[in-house]
C-alpha angles and dihedrals in degrees: 000000000000090000090061094059098075090046092051090046092052091048090050092050091050091049092049090047090051091051091050094048093046087050089056091051092048089050089052090051091050092048091049092052094041093050093038091238102154094188093056094043095048094046093047091050090049091050091051091048091051090049090053094047096092089055090048090052090049092054093042092053092047091050099042104039102014093238132131121242123173119183093176124210100297097078094047089046092054091048092047092049091052088049092049092052088053091048091053085056091050089052090061108286092108087063100039103034108054095199098045094093089054091052094050093048093048093048095043092047091048089053092050091045092050090053094046091045091054092049093047094045091051099038097035126249091249090078087074123077129244122346092350090067095058097083144348089250095053092046093048096048094041096049093043091053090046090053089048091052091049089051091053091053089047090053090053091048091050091053091049092048092047092051092048091049092047095236134123112286112264092206126026135212120225106204137303093296094052097096099045091045091049091053091046092056091042086058092048091054092049095045091049092055092049095043092050092042087235105202098165092132099031094093089056092059103033092088091052110047092155093055090045089057090048093049090049090053092047090050092055091047091047092053091053094043094049093047093047095046092046091050090052091052092049093049093045090049092053093048091047 
């Protein structure tokens, strides 16, 4: 019984931490709405949606295949922390702290890489085509960089759409070196996870190899869909 006490304490601390970080995101959402700052409100809402995504997957799995999946509070906490770092940037730190964008990209990429790494380790890299299927490391770094590139195109599309709609830009661009530097720090986050054999999330997916394979496939499809749709918006905006 005594051995269970530290475990329960750590779970409680994680849960409290999650509640505090989610509270910070909710506060950001409220401030964005109250001050009519569309960029803050939209990004805070997106961060909250991302934080809730593990719970959505749990309910979806239970409803579709009548199976039980429990990711616990650690995964949502990590997502929420990455979102909170981004929200601090949206509240002005991107403009006043020159290295803050690099921090957020490194942390966010490391989070994505840790998830991809867990999926690939559990499902097997051979489910992926070409060079990505050679190893878990190659798959993790390649897919994380692909996600980073899709995000950069999405940022451009969001700026184009905001300008066309005549509203404040939801996502900003910070100079001509912004995109290459973002991808550089995305790569640093991914390489760090692979080099350290970061298996933080692997225990969450080991009991569900089939779902891990499915999530990996959805992730690949989502990267392509986001990049393609964003490219269409950018091209349409230029022609318009």
